[in-house]
C-alpha positions, 0 to 999 in steps of 0.5 A: 466259800466260792473260789476266787477264780469264780467271783467276778469284780464290779465291772465285770457285774455292771455289764453282764445285769445291764448288757447280757441276756436274762432269764427267769423263773419262780426264785431267780433270775439269771443274766448270761454273758459271754466274756469280753473278746479283749480277755486274752487269757481266762482262767478259772472257767465260768465267773458267778456273781449273786444278788440277794436282797433285803426281799428274799427275808430276814439276814438269817434266810438271805445269808442261808440262800445266799450260801445255797446259790454259792453251793449251787454255782460251785456245782453248775461252774464244770457244766457251763462254757468257760466264757460265760460270765453269770449274775443270780438275782434271788426272789422273795421265792428263793428264801423259801425253796428247798435247796433242790428246787434252787438248784434246779431252777439255776439249772433250767435258766442256765440250759436255757440261756445257754442253748442259743 
């Protein structure tokens, strides 16, 4: 499970999807926004949110994809700036790709978004 310190609340989730920058790969779309400057103290580094819809597959496939994305987020938490908020939306292809491909796609998208 993704530790609580890395999770987004629903208001942050909406803010990132509506107002953040985004880029996509063949298996995921990654939304990224910097944390509000009004936050005086921020604990726990970057925050993550995941979207895995029924388009990805049946319940077993969706849950497997969700677990794999949580693992990707945990692995990448130390590599992106702590003031970043990230939402990852799994595309239908995410249910069929390997864990390595999923990690590479998310890493590529994050690198592209944090480069600027």
